[in-house]
Every structure is written in C-alpha cells, then in structure tokens.
N, CA and C atoms as an extended XYZ file, in Angstrom:
315
Properties=species:S:1:pos:R:3:atomname:S:1:resname:S:1:resid:I:1 pbc="F F F"
N         0.849       -1.179        0.000 N   MET     1
C         0.000        0.000        0.000 CA  MET     1
C         0.893        1.242        0.000 C   MET     1
N         0.705        2.137       -0.979 N   PRO     2
C         1.558        3.331       -1.027 CA  PRO     2
C         1.223        4.302        0.105 C   PRO     2
N         2.174        5.152        0.407 N   THR     3
C         1.927        6.188        1.408 CA  THR     3
C         1.426        7.451        0.713 C   THR     3
N         0.817        8.304        1.491 N   LYS     4
C         0.353        9.591        0.966 CA  LYS     4
C         1.524       10.364        0.370 C   LYS     4
N         2.666       10.371        1.058 N   ASP     5
C         3.829       11.113        0.566 CA  ASP     5
C         4.358       10.552       -0.749 C   ASP     5
N         4.347        9.236       -0.902 N   GLU     6
C         4.795        8.637       -2.167 CA  GLU     6
C         3.899        9.089       -3.324 C   GLU     6
N         2.605        9.104       -3.078 N   ILE     7
C         1.665        9.530       -4.121 CA  ILE     7
C         1.872       11.004       -4.451 C   ILE     7
N         1.973       11.840       -3.423 N   LEU     8
C         2.168       13.275       -3.647 CA  LEU     8
C         3.473       13.555       -4.385 C   LEU     8
N         4.524       12.838       -4.049 N   ASN     9
C         5.803       13.021       -4.748 CA  ASN     9
C         5.685       12.656       -6.222 C   ASN     9
N         4.964       11.583       -6.523 N   PHE    10
C         4.785       11.195       -7.922 CA  PHE    10
C         3.951       12.239       -8.666 C   PHE    10
N         2.919       12.758       -8.026 N   LEU    11
C         2.120       13.808       -8.655 CA  LEU    11
C         2.971       15.051       -8.918 C   LEU    11
N         3.876       15.363       -8.001 N   ARG    12
C         4.795       16.498       -8.208 CA  ARG    12
C         5.681       16.261       -9.433 C   ARG    12
N         6.127       15.021       -9.610 N   GLU    13
C         6.947       14.685      -10.781 CA  GLU    13
C         6.157       14.877      -12.078 C   GLU    13
N         4.874       14.570      -12.047 N   LEU    14
C         4.033       14.681      -13.238 CA  LEU    14
C         3.611       16.113      -13.545 C   LEU    14
N         3.640       16.976      -12.552 N   LYS    15
C         3.069       18.317      -12.695 CA  LYS    15
C         3.630       19.124      -13.868 C   LYS    15
N         4.946       19.180      -14.101 N   PRO    16
C         5.432       19.958      -15.256 CA  PRO    16
C         4.838       19.484      -16.586 C   PRO    16
N         4.735       18.185      -16.764 N   GLU    17
C         4.124       17.646      -17.984 CA  GLU    17
C         2.667       18.082      -18.078 C   GLU    17
N         1.942       17.961      -16.988 N   LEU    18
C         0.530       18.331      -16.987 CA  LEU    18
C         0.347       19.816      -17.278 C   LEU    18
N         1.187       20.638      -16.675 N   GLU    19
C         1.099       22.086      -16.907 CA  GLU    19
C         1.341       22.434      -18.372 C   GLU    19
N         2.194       21.673      -19.050 N   SER    20
C         2.462       21.950      -20.465 CA  SER    20
C         1.221       21.739      -21.328 C   SER    20
N         0.264       20.973      -20.834 N   PHE    21
C        -0.993       20.733      -21.550 CA  PHE    21
C        -2.138       21.594      -21.021 C   PHE    21
N        -1.841       22.511      -20.108 N   GLY    22
C        -2.882       23.387      -19.582 CA  GLY    22
C        -3.619       22.836      -18.383 C   GLY    22
N        -3.097       21.786      -17.792 N   ILE    23
C        -3.671       21.257      -16.550 CA  ILE    23
C        -2.929       21.953      -15.422 C   ILE    23
N        -3.597       22.901      -14.792 N   TYR    24
C        -2.888       23.781      -13.868 CA  TYR    24
C        -3.056       23.423      -12.401 C   TYR    24
N        -3.884       22.453      -12.091 N   LYS    25
C        -4.004       21.991      -10.710 CA  LYS    25
C        -4.007       20.474      -10.709 C   LYS    25
N        -3.293       19.894       -9.777 N   VAL    26
C        -3.324       18.448       -9.581 CA  VAL    26
C        -3.224       18.198       -8.085 C   VAL    26
N        -4.091       17.324       -7.610 N   GLY    27
C        -4.094       17.071       -6.177 CA  GLY    27
C        -4.647       15.707       -5.825 C   GLY    27
N        -4.422       15.356       -4.598 N   LEU    28
C        -4.881       14.094       -4.027 CA  LEU    28
C        -6.060       14.396       -3.122 C   LEU    28
N        -7.131       13.625       -3.255 N   PHE    29
C        -8.267       13.793       -2.356 CA  PHE    29
C        -8.760       12.425       -1.913 C   PHE    29
N        -9.770       12.391       -1.095 N   GLY    30
C       -10.320       11.126       -0.637 CA  GLY    30
C        -9.545       10.547        0.526 C   GLY    30
N        -9.624        9.233        0.666 N   SER    31
C        -9.087        8.559        1.856 CA  SER    31
C        -7.580        8.728        2.022 C   SER    31
N        -6.827        8.731        0.928 N   TYR    32
C        -5.374        8.918        1.069 CA  TYR    32
C        -5.052       10.315        1.578 C   TYR    32
N        -5.724       11.318        1.054 N   ALA    33
C        -5.468       12.696        1.493 CA  ALA    33
C        -5.862       12.891        2.952 C   ALA    33
N        -6.907       12.194        3.367 N   LYS    34
C        -7.410       12.358        4.733 CA  LYS    34
C        -6.716       11.447        5.738 C   LYS    34
N        -5.786       10.611        5.253 N   GLY    35
C        -5.071        9.713        6.151 CA  GLY    35
C        -5.898        8.535        6.621 C   GLY    35
N        -6.923        8.165        5.843 N   ARG    36
C        -7.805        7.059        6.230 CA  ARG    36
C        -7.767        5.901        5.230 C   ARG    36
N        -6.722        5.851        4.427 N   ALA    37
C        -6.630        4.799        3.409 CA  ALA    37
C        -6.424        3.442        4.065 C   ALA    37
N        -7.014        2.436        3.442 N   ASN    38
C        -6.806        1.059        3.880 CA  ASN    38
C        -6.547        0.201        2.650 C   ASN    38
N        -6.419       -1.065        2.839 N   ILE    39
C        -6.051       -1.985        1.762 CA  ILE    39
C        -7.060       -1.958        0.602 C   ILE    39
N        -8.308       -1.582        0.868 N   ALA    40
C        -9.340       -1.543       -0.166 CA  ALA    40
C        -9.462       -0.174       -0.837 C   ALA    40
N        -8.690        0.802       -0.392 N   SER    41
C        -8.801        2.169       -0.915 CA  SER    41
C        -8.210        2.294       -2.312 C   SER    41
N        -8.820        3.168       -3.101 N   ASP    42
C        -8.220        3.548       -4.375 CA  ASP    42
C        -7.567        4.913       -4.193 C   ASP    42
N        -6.867        5.360       -5.215 N   ILE    43
C        -6.227        6.673       -5.190 CA  ILE    43
C        -7.127        7.630       -5.967 C   ILE    43
N        -7.508        8.729       -5.330 N   ASP    44
C        -8.359        9.735       -5.955 CA  ASP    44
C        -7.514       10.950       -6.315 C   ASP    44
N        -7.442       11.252       -7.608 N   VAL    45
C        -6.639       12.370       -8.093 CA  VAL    45
C        -7.562       13.366       -8.789 C   VAL    45
N        -7.429       14.626       -8.403 N   ALA    46
C        -8.189       15.699       -9.038 CA  ALA    46
C        -7.255       16.530       -9.903 C   ALA    46
N        -7.742       16.873      -11.075 N   ILE    47
C        -7.025       17.818      -11.930 CA  ILE    47
C        -7.992       18.941      -12.277 C   ILE    47
N        -7.447       20.076      -12.635 N   GLU    48
C        -8.276       21.154      -13.166 CA  GLU    48
C        -7.606       21.649      -14.431 C   GLU    48
N        -8.346       21.532      -15.518 N   SER    49
C        -7.790       21.879      -16.823 CA  SER    49
C        -8.261       23.260      -17.258 C   SER    49
N        -7.544       23.813      -18.212 N   SER    50
C        -7.918       25.105      -18.794 CA  SER    50
C        -8.698       24.854      -20.079 C   SER    50
N        -9.190       25.917      -20.670 N   LYS    51
C        -9.927       25.795      -21.930 CA  LYS    51
C        -9.024       25.317      -23.064 C   LYS    51
N        -7.725       25.518      -22.929 N   GLN    52
C        -6.784       25.130      -23.978 CA  GLN    52
C        -6.340       23.668      -23.875 C   GLN    52
N        -6.673       23.006      -22.790 N   THR    53
C        -6.161       21.652      -22.558 CA  THR    53
C        -6.506       20.697      -23.690 C   THR    53
N        -7.764       20.649      -24.090 N   ILE    54
C        -8.169       19.697      -25.130 CA  ILE    54
C        -7.412       19.968      -26.426 C   ILE    54
N        -7.281       21.236      -26.794 N   ALA    55
C        -6.538       21.574      -28.019 CA  ALA    55
C        -5.073       21.183      -27.888 C   ALA    55
N        -4.470       21.448      -26.742 N   ARG    56
C        -3.053       21.110      -26.545 CA  ARG    56
C        -2.817       19.607      -26.573 C   ARG    56
N        -3.840       18.850      -26.211 N   LEU    57
C        -3.714       17.391      -26.229 CA  LEU    57
C        -4.095       16.795      -27.583 C   LEU    57
N        -4.489       17.634      -28.538 N   GLY    58
C        -4.747       17.147      -29.889 CA  GLY    58
C        -6.194       16.868      -30.214 C   GLY    58
N        -7.117       17.374      -29.427 N   GLY    59
C        -8.537       17.181      -29.711 CA  GLY    59
C        -9.208       16.260      -28.711 C   GLY    59
N       -10.522       16.149      -28.837 N   GLY    60
C       -11.348       15.427      -27.872 CA  GLY    60
C       -10.924       14.001      -27.571 C   GLY    60
N       -10.820       13.173      -28.598 N   MET    61
C       -10.487       11.769      -28.369 CA  MET    61
C        -9.063       11.614      -27.861 C   MET    61
N        -8.136       12.377      -28.409 N   ARG    62
C        -6.744       12.295      -27.940 CA  ARG    62
C        -6.630       12.762      -26.497 C   ARG    62
N        -7.410       13.775      -26.131 N   ALA    63
C        -7.410       14.250      -24.740 CA  ALA    63
C        -7.929       13.155      -23.817 C   ALA    63
N        -9.004       12.500      -24.231 N   PHE    64
C        -9.560       11.402      -23.442 CA  PHE    64
C        -8.528       10.288      -23.274 C   PHE    64
N        -7.866        9.931      -24.350 N   ILE    65
C        -6.853        8.869      -24.300 CA  ILE    65
C        -5.703        9.273      -23.385 C   ILE    65
N        -5.247       10.510      -23.502 N   TYR    66
C        -4.151       10.973      -22.640 CA  TYR    66
C        -4.536       10.873      -21.164 C   TYR    66
N        -5.729       11.340      -20.820 N   LEU    67
C        -6.145       11.305      -19.413 CA  LEU    67
C        -6.305        9.872      -18.918 C   LEU    67
N        -6.786        8.988      -19.793 N   ASP    68
C        -6.883        7.581      -19.403 CA  ASP    68
C        -5.493        6.976      -19.216 C   ASP    68
N        -4.556        7.340      -20.080 N   GLU    69
C        -3.178        6.859      -19.923 CA  GLU    69
C        -2.534        7.433      -18.663 C   GLU    69
N        -2.841        8.679      -18.338 N   LEU    70
C        -2.344        9.284      -17.101 CA  LEU    70
C        -2.851        8.502      -15.894 C   LEU    70
N        -4.142        8.200      -15.901 N   ARG    71
C        -4.718        7.393      -14.828 CA  ARG    71
C        -3.996        6.047      -14.738 C   ARG    71
N        -3.744        5.448      -15.886 N   GLY    72
C        -3.049        4.168      -15.933 CA  GLY    72
C        -1.615        4.247      -15.426 C   GLY    72
N        -0.924        5.328      -15.735 N   ARG    73
C         0.460        5.496      -15.251 CA  ARG    73
C         0.497        5.544      -13.732 C   ARG    73
N        -0.440        6.274      -13.154 N   ILE    74
C        -0.486        6.362      -11.688 CA  ILE    74
C        -0.843        4.999      -11.101 C   ILE    74
N        -1.820        4.334      -11.699 N   ALA    75
C        -2.232        3.010      -11.223 CA  ALA    75
C        -1.086        2.008      -11.324 C   ALA    75
N        -0.362        2.020      -12.432 N   ASN    76
C         0.759        1.094      -12.609 CA  ASN    76
C         1.890        1.374      -11.637 C   ASN    76
N         2.127        2.636      -11.364 N   LYS    77
C         3.196        3.010      -10.426 CA  LYS    77
C         2.940        2.413       -9.043 C   LYS    77
N         1.684        2.476       -8.599 N   PHE    78
C         1.368        2.057       -7.233 CA  PHE    78
C         0.623        0.729       -7.149 C   PHE    78
N         0.317        0.130       -8.299 N   LYS    79
C        -0.387       -1.160       -8.340 CA  LYS    79
C        -1.706       -1.096       -7.572 C   LYS    79
N        -2.453       -0.028       -7.843 N   ILE    80
C        -3.720        0.198       -7.156 CA  ILE    80
C        -4.649        0.966       -8.098 C   ILE    80
N        -5.935        0.796       -7.942 N   SER    81
C        -6.920        1.484       -8.770 CA  SER    81
C        -6.872        2.998       -8.536 C   SER    81
N        -7.087        3.758       -9.616 N   VAL    82
C        -7.035        5.222       -9.541 CA  VAL    82
C        -8.296        5.810      -10.163 C   VAL    82
N        -8.896        6.765       -9.462 N   ASP    83
C        -9.974        7.579      -10.016 CA  ASP    83
C        -9.383        8.942      -10.338 C   ASP    83
N        -9.563        9.386      -11.576 N   LEU    84
C        -9.054       10.684      -12.022 CA  LEU    84
C       -10.251       11.566      -12.347 C   LEU    84
N       -10.306       12.723      -11.729 N   CYS    85
C       -11.458       13.604      -11.847 CA  CYS    85
C       -11.009       14.989      -12.298 C   CYS    85
N       -11.564       15.468      -13.427 N   ASP    86
C       -11.301       16.842      -13.859 CA  ASP    86
C       -12.418       17.713      -13.298 C   ASP    86
N       -12.050       18.637      -12.440 N   THR    87
C       -13.035       19.459      -11.738 CA  THR    87
C       -13.390       20.743      -12.478 C   THR    87
N       -12.824       20.968      -13.645 N   ALA    88
C       -13.016       22.233      -14.361 CA  ALA    88
C       -14.483       22.540      -14.641 C   ALA    88
N       -15.279       21.541      -14.917 N   SER    89
C       -16.674       21.790      -15.284 CA  SER    89
C       -17.644       21.637      -14.113 C   SER    89
N       -17.136       21.378      -12.926 N   MET    90
C       -18.009       21.219      -11.756 CA  MET    90
C       -18.420       22.573      -11.190 C   MET    90
N       -19.585       22.586      -10.578 N   SER    91
C       -19.999       23.795       -9.866 CA  SER    91
C       -19.095       23.971       -8.647 C   SER    91
N       -18.980       25.203       -8.186 N   ASP    92
C       -18.142       25.470       -7.010 CA  ASP    92
C       -18.617       24.679       -5.799 C   ASP    92
N       -19.925       24.552       -5.643 N   LYS    93
C       -20.489       23.825       -4.496 CA  LYS    93
C       -20.080       22.347       -4.533 C   LYS    93
N       -20.230       21.736       -5.691 N   LYS    94
C       -19.868       20.320       -5.833 CA  LYS    94
C       -18.363       20.129       -5.651 C   LYS    94
N       -17.583       21.050       -6.221 N   LYS    95
C       -16.132       20.980       -6.112 CA  LYS    95
C       -15.694       21.064       -4.650 C   LYS    95
N       -16.271       21.993       -3.902 N   LEU    96
C       -15.917       22.148       -2.482 CA  LEU    96
C       -16.208       20.879       -1.696 C   LEU    96
N       -17.367       20.276       -1.953 N   LYS    97
C       -17.744       19.060       -1.224 CA  LYS    97
C       -16.824       17.895       -1.591 C   LYS    97
N       -16.600       17.703       -2.875 N   LEU    98
C       -15.782       16.584       -3.339 CA  LEU    98
C       -14.336       16.708       -2.881 C   LEU    98
N       -13.810       17.919       -2.934 N   LEU    99
C       -12.380       18.116       -2.703 CA  LEU    99
C       -12.041       18.572       -1.292 C   LEU    99
N       -12.976       18.431       -0.385 N   GLU   100
C       -12.693       18.784        1.007 CA  GLU   100
C       -11.502       17.964        1.501 C   GLU   100
N       -10.495       18.637        1.970 N   GLY   101
C        -9.300       17.956        2.459 CA  GLY   101
C        -8.303       17.587        1.377 C   GLY   101
N        -8.530       18.049        0.144 N   ALA   102
C        -7.597       17.736       -0.948 CA  ALA   102
C        -6.243       18.381       -0.686 C   ALA   102
N        -5.199       17.719       -1.172 N   ILE   103
C        -3.832       18.224       -1.054 CA  ILE   103
C        -3.308       18.442       -2.467 C   ILE   103
N        -3.059       19.707       -2.805 N   TYR   104
C        -2.567       20.044       -4.142 CA  TYR   104
C        -1.047       20.127       -4.141 C   TYR   104
N        -0.460       19.745       -5.269 N   VAL   105
C         1.004       19.791       -5.394 CA  VAL   105
C         1.401       20.930       -6.306 C   VAL   105
C-alpha cells in the first residue's frame, strides 16, 4: 500500500508535464489525502484543466486517451486502482464538497 507522501511526490513529478498541456491543478483527495486509506482504498486524483487543454492534447479523443493513460500510469506506479477527476466543469459547491481535504502539489 503506497503512502500519501509517495503519491504526492509522484504527482509532483508529473506536474510539469501536466502544466504543459494546460492542466494547472493536480491534487490528491479522498481517503489517502485524509489519512484514512486502507487496503481496499483507491487513489483519488483531481485535476483542473484550462480551456486550452483539449486543443493542446490534440482534440477530444486524444485528450480522453491521454487522461486515461495518465490514470493508468499512476495506477501502474502504485499497483492500485485510480480515479481521475477533472473538476473544471463542476460547480463550485460540488467541487468544495468533493475536494474537502484535498492536497494540491
């Protein structure tokens, strides 16, 4: 089971690449961020993209593939399931509730 710090360090390593595509926020939320992870926990990662992200990633389908591959890279690194959530289109109310206790890198 990975530690919160191991996950955060890996997200920090990914951040420059993500920023180059217009993903300007990346963070850990859920049980790992809150220190309540157990053997059944998955890793919850939040990103926030800009309006240019899809274009920088080469269009809709390529953007989808990139984000799925990003999720897969994190999952493969830690051998655990990963949920990747782009919060850009969420309402502020929903974002606040979902990301309570999130740790951004």
